[in-house]
Each structure stands twice: as structure tokens, then as C-alpha cells.
C-alpha positions as CSV (number, residue, x, y, z in Angstrom):
1,M,0.0,0.0,0.0
2,Q,1.5,3.3,-1.1
3,T,1.2,6.3,1.2
4,K,0.5,9.7,-0.2
5,R,3.1,12.4,0.3
6,T,2.5,16.1,0.2
7,I,5.0,17.8,-2.2
8,F,5.4,21.6,-2.1
9,P,6.4,22.8,-5.6
10,N,7.8,26.0,-4.0
11,K,10.6,25.1,-1.5
12,L,10.1,28.4,0.3
13,L,6.4,27.9,1.0
14,P,6.8,25.7,4.1
15,Y,9.1,28.3,5.7
16,V,6.6,31.1,4.8
17,L,3.8,29.1,6.5
18,L,6.0,28.6,9.6
19,L,7.1,32.3,9.7
20,P,4.1,33.7,11.7
21,Q,4.4,31.1,14.5
22,L,8.2,31.5,14.6
23,A,7.8,35.3,14.8
24,V,5.3,35.0,17.7
25,T,7.6,32.5,19.6
26,L,10.7,34.7,19.0
27,I,9.0,38.0,20.0
28,F,6.9,36.9,22.9
29,F,8.9,33.9,24.4
30,I,12.5,33.8,23.3
31,W,13.3,37.5,23.4
32,P,11.7,38.1,26.9
33,A,13.5,35.0,28.2
34,L,16.9,36.3,26.9
35,Q,16.1,39.7,28.4
36,A,15.4,38.1,31.8
37,V,18.7,36.2,31.7
38,K,20.5,39.5,30.8
39,S,18.8,41.4,33.6
40,S,19.6,38.7,36.2
41,F,23.3,39.7,35.9
42,E,22.6,43.4,36.3
43,R,21.7,45.9,39.1
44,E,19.3,48.6,37.9
45,D,18.0,51.5,39.8
46,P,14.2,51.8,40.2
47,F,14.0,54.6,37.6
48,G,16.2,52.8,35.0
49,F,18.8,55.6,34.8
50,R,21.8,53.4,35.7
51,T,22.6,49.7,35.1
52,T,25.6,47.9,36.5
53,F,26.8,44.4,35.5
54,I,27.3,42.5,38.8
55,W,27.7,38.9,37.5
56,F,26.2,36.3,39.9
57,E,25.6,38.6,42.9
58,N,21.8,38.6,42.4
59,Y,21.8,34.8,42.6
60,T,24.0,34.6,45.7
61,R,21.9,37.1,47.5
62,L,18.8,35.1,46.7
63,F,20.0,31.9,48.2
64,A,21.2,33.8,51.3
65,D,17.8,35.3,51.8
66,P,15.6,33.3,54.2
67,N,12.5,34.6,52.6
68,Y,13.4,33.2,49.2
69,V,14.3,29.8,50.7
70,N,10.9,29.9,52.4
71,S,9.3,30.6,49.1
72,L,11.0,27.5,47.6
73,S,9.6,25.3,50.3
74,R,6.1,26.9,50.0
75,T,6.1,26.5,46.3
76,A,7.0,22.8,46.6
77,V,4.1,22.2,49.0
78,F,1.7,24.2,46.9
79,A,2.7,22.5,43.6
80,V,2.5,19.0,44.9
81,S,-0.8,19.6,46.7
82,V,-2.5,21.2,43.7
83,T,-1.2,18.5,41.4
84,I,-2.4,15.6,43.6
85,L,-5.7,17.1,44.6
86,S,-6.8,18.3,41.1
87,M,-5.8,15.0,39.4
88,C,-7.4,12.8,42.0
89,V,-10.7,14.7,42.1
90,S,-10.8,15.0,38.3
91,L,-10.1,11.3,37.8
92,L,-12.9,10.5,40.3
93,L,-15.3,12.7,38.4
94,A,-14.3,11.3,35.1
95,V,-14.9,7.7,36.3
96,A,-18.3,8.7,37.6
97,V,-19.3,10.5,34.4
98,N,-18.0,7.6,32.2
99,R,-20.4,5.3,33.9
100,V,-23.4,7.5,33.0
101,L,-24.3,6.6,29.4
102,R,-27.2,8.9,28.5
103,T,-26.4,12.1,30.2
104,N,-22.6,12.1,30.2
105,R,-22.5,15.0,27.7
106,I,-24.5,17.2,30.0
107,Y,-22.3,16.4,33.0
108,T,-19.2,16.9,30.9
109,T,-20.4,20.4,29.8
110,L,-21.3,21.4,33.4
111,L,-17.9,20.2,34.7
112,V,-15.9,22.0,32.0
113,W,-17.4,25.5,32.7
114,P,-15.0,26.3,35.6
115,Y,-12.0,26.1,33.3
116,A,-13.4,29.1,31.3
117,V,-13.3,31.3,34.5
118,A,-10.4,33.7,34.7
119,P,-7.9,33.0,37.5
120,V,-8.5,36.3,39.2
121,V,-12.3,35.6,39.3
122,V,-11.6,32.2,40.7
123,G,-9.5,33.8,43.5
124,I,-12.2,36.4,44.3
125,L,-14.9,33.7,44.3
126,W,-13.1,31.5,46.8
127,W,-12.1,34.6,48.8
128,F,-15.8,35.3,49.3
129,I,-16.6,31.7,50.1
130,F,-13.8,31.4,52.8
131,N,-14.0,35.0,54.0
132,P,-14.1,34.9,57.9
133,T,-16.5,37.8,58.0
134,I,-19.0,37.2,55.2
135,G,-18.2,33.7,54.0
136,I,-20.7,30.9,54.3
137,L,-18.1,28.2,55.0
138,P,-16.4,30.0,58.0
139,Y,-19.9,30.5,59.4
140,M,-20.6,26.8,59.3
141,M,-17.1,26.0,60.7
142,R,-17.7,28.3,63.7
143,G,-20.9,26.3,64.4
144,L,-18.6,23.2,64.5
145,G,-16.1,24.9,66.8
146,V,-13.5,25.5,64.1
147,A,-11.8,28.9,64.0
148,W,-11.2,29.8,60.4
149,N,-9.3,33.0,59.5
150,P,-6.8,32.8,56.6
151,R,-5.9,36.4,57.2
152,V,-3.9,35.6,60.2
153,N,-3.3,31.8,59.9
154,G,-0.7,30.9,57.3
155,D,-1.6,27.2,57.1
156,Q,-5.3,28.1,56.5
157,A,-4.2,30.6,53.8
158,M,-2.2,27.9,52.1
159,I,-5.2,25.5,52.2
160,L,-7.4,28.3,50.7
161,V,-5.1,28.9,47.6
162,I,-4.6,25.1,47.1
163,I,-8.3,24.6,47.0
164,A,-8.9,27.5,44.7
165,A,-6.1,26.6,42.3
166,S,-7.1,22.9,42.2
167,W,-10.8,23.8,41.5
168,K,-9.6,25.9,38.5
169,Q,-7.6,23.0,37.1
170,I,-10.0,20.1,37.7
171,S,-12.0,20.8,34.5
172,Y,-8.9,20.6,32.3
173,N,-7.8,17.3,33.8
174,F,-11.4,16.0,33.7
175,L,-11.6,16.4,29.9
176,F,-8.4,14.4,29.3
177,F,-9.4,11.7,31.8
178,V,-12.8,11.3,30.2
179,A,-11.2,11.0,26.8
180,G,-8.8,8.4,28.1
181,L,-11.5,6.3,29.8
182,Q,-13.6,6.3,26.7
183,S,-10.6,4.9,24.7
184,V,-10.2,1.9,27.1
185,P,-11.5,-1.2,25.2
186,Q,-14.6,-2.4,26.9
187,S,-13.9,-5.9,26.0
188,L,-10.9,-6.0,28.5
189,T,-13.0,-4.9,31.4
190,E,-15.9,-7.3,30.4
191,A,-13.4,-10.2,30.2
192,A,-12.0,-9.3,33.7
193,A,-15.5,-9.1,35.1
194,I,-16.3,-12.6,33.7
195,D,-13.1,-13.9,35.4
196,G,-14.5,-12.6,38.7
197,A,-12.5,-9.3,39.1
198,G,-14.4,-6.7,41.1
199,P,-14.8,-3.0,40.0
200,F,-11.8,-1.8,42.0
201,K,-9.5,-4.6,40.8
202,R,-10.6,-4.0,37.2
203,F,-9.9,-0.2,37.6
204,F,-6.4,-0.6,39.2
205,T,-5.2,-3.5,37.1
206,I,-6.7,-2.6,33.6
207,V,-8.1,0.9,33.4
208,L,-5.4,2.8,35.4
209,P,-2.4,1.3,33.5
210,L,-4.0,2.1,30.2
211,L,-4.5,5.7,31.5
212,S,-0.8,6.1,32.2
213,P,0.0,8.2,29.0
214,T,-2.8,10.6,29.9
215,T,-1.8,10.7,33.6
216,F,1.8,11.3,32.6
217,F,0.9,14.2,30.3
218,L,-1.4,15.8,33.0
219,L,1.3,15.4,35.6
220,I,3.6,17.6,33.6
221,V,0.9,20.1,32.7
222,N,-0.3,20.4,36.3
223,I,3.1,21.0,37.8
224,N,3.7,23.7,35.2
225,Y,0.3,25.2,36.0
226,A,1.0,25.3,39.7
227,M,4.4,26.9,39.2
228,F,3.5,29.5,36.6
229,D,-0.3,30.0,36.1
230,T,-1.5,30.5,39.7
231,F,-0.3,34.1,40.2
232,G,-3.8,35.6,39.6
233,I,-5.4,33.2,42.2
234,I,-2.8,34.0,44.9
235,D,-3.0,37.7,44.2
236,A,-6.8,37.8,44.5
237,T,-7.1,35.6,47.6
238,T,-4.1,36.2,49.9
239,S,-1.6,38.5,48.1
240,G,1.2,36.2,49.3
241,G,0.2,36.6,53.0
242,P,-0.2,36.3,55.8
243,N,3.5,36.8,56.7
244,Q,4.5,35.4,53.3
245,A,2.8,32.1,54.0
246,T,1.5,31.9,50.4
247,N,4.4,33.8,48.8
248,T,5.2,31.3,46.1
249,L,8.1,31.7,43.6
250,V,5.9,33.1,40.8
251,Y,4.3,35.7,43.1
252,K,7.6,36.7,44.6
253,V,8.9,37.5,41.1
254,Y,6.0,40.0,40.8
255,A,6.4,41.3,44.4
256,D,10.1,42.0,44.1
257,G,10.1,43.2,40.5
258,F,6.9,45.3,40.2
259,L,6.2,46.2,43.8
260,G,9.8,46.3,45.2
261,L,11.3,47.6,41.9
262,N,14.2,45.2,42.3
263,I,14.5,44.2,38.6
264,G,17.7,42.3,38.9
265,S,16.6,40.1,41.7
266,S,13.2,39.5,40.1
267,A,14.9,38.5,36.8
268,A,17.2,36.1,38.7
269,Q,14.2,34.5,40.4
270,S,12.4,34.1,37.1
271,V,15.4,32.4,35.6
272,I,15.7,30.0,38.6
273,L,12.0,29.3,38.3
274,M,12.4,28.5,34.6
275,L,15.3,26.2,35.3
276,I,13.4,24.4,38.1
277,V,10.5,23.7,35.8
278,I,12.8,22.5,33.0
279,A,14.6,20.2,35.4
280,L,11.4,18.7,36.8
281,T,10.1,18.1,33.3
282,A,13.4,16.4,32.3
283,I,13.3,14.2,35.4
284,Q,9.7,13.2,34.7
285,F,10.6,12.2,31.1
286,R,13.7,10.4,32.2
287,F,12.4,8.3,35.1
288,I,8.5,8.4,35.3
289,E,7.9,7.9,31.5
290,R,9.5,4.4,31.9
291,R,6.4,3.2,33.7
292,V,4.1,4.6,31.1
293,Q,2.4,1.9,29.0
294,Y,1.7,3.2,25.5
């Protein structure tokens, strides 16, 4: 059987078609990244009148700063918690929807809606829900004897941003898990049921291994989401407080660069954050992908 191949009569046409995407990538991704690397080796006054090349001084000051080391640990807790919570809840919802045959499209549509909400709106929404003065959940907690006030309690503030960020990402994970579940051959699960395997055994021995490519993809996406795309949620809910309890790396880049006007330190933090994400992605592809069953 012969396969059809597309032949471009003009050899420049493929490059012309790629030019818009290459231009967008260069202007909005590569160029800002190179500028951040350049600024990380400089000290610039807040008004931009004088710039001094200081080599690695910004980096050495960062790792000597206890606030930055605290942000590293807070970011690790936040990223791991958001990834685990959002993926587990979305997988549970996907399994439940996949069992509903007639109305699964309605449930899928309803569960996808939160992904269309802007991160700032998500942060404000959960800020109202957990507000110790006007929120409904703190009112119910007080009736149970639980004192809830994320304005002064750092652990409660971290729980708040984890819940808000996870809720925003559940819809995205849900879509991929539903697609993955629908691609699992029903004949395999039916054969296992005939052999006497229960629902839980069928899920963990057949369905879950076949979902490993989807799970691996979502693991990378969710870690990148927690590290980069949660700035709006944190800014709207806690603004990094109280006492920097929710001051993650991505929010500290903003706080030091735009609020503190320390451009060099902020650029160094963004470079470190980028390297951390690249390293985590490489480690996942190097070690975790081995267990993925394609």
C-alpha cells in the first residue's frame, strides 16, 4: 500500500507558513527570556537611569535570603498539593461520568465550565466563600467549633489557595481523563468481570495502567500550571500573605520586581523558576515515563 506524500512545488512555501508562529515565539517567548537572563546579571536603579553588571551577585543574595528559601519550600508544598488534589478529584469525576451513558455529555459540559473562568475571578470567588467575615463556610465552621481565619493563619491561607487553584484545574484534567477512559477497550473490562474481578480490581489492574499516558501528560501540565499560572489566584485571595505564608516563587517574582522595583533580583528569580520547571520536566521524562504503557 502506497502512502500519499505532500509535495510543495515551492521550496520556500513551508518556511513562509511557519514564519508567523516562529515570529510569535521569538517576540513573545525567546526574546523576553533572553532579556530576563541578561537582567539577572545586572543591578538597575528603580528609575532605569543606571545599570551595573554584577555577575552572579543577584543569585548569591537570593539563596542567602531566608524569605526566598521559604518561598522555595512553600512552592513545593503548593505545587505537589495542587497536582495531587486536582488530578485525583478529576479522575474520580471522570470515572463517575464515564459510567453515566445517556447524560454524560450534560455532565461533561457542566464540569468544564470552571475552566473558562479567569484565575482572578476564581481567586475572588473562593475569597468570598472562605472570608471569615461574610463567607458561608467559615460561618458553618464556627458552628462546629473550628476557628477559620486565613488572614492571620498561614496554614489556612495555604489551604485556601490550594483549593482555589485545584478547582480551577479540575475541569482541564477531567476532559483528558474522560477521553482516556472512553478509549479503554470495553472488551478488556468485560473479560475481567467474567473472570471474577471486582470493580476496584478492574480499575487498578486494567483501566489505570491504560490511562498512564494521559496521567503522565497531565502530571507535567499540572506542575507547570502550579508553578506559573496561579499568580492571579494567589494575588486575588491572599496577596502572598499572611506573613509570606503563600508567597510562592511566581508571586515573589512579581512582588520583588513590580512592587519592590528590584528588577535584577526579580529577573534572577524568574530564571531560577524556569530552570526548576525544565529540570522537573526532564526528570519526569527520564524516570517516570519508563512506567508509562503506550
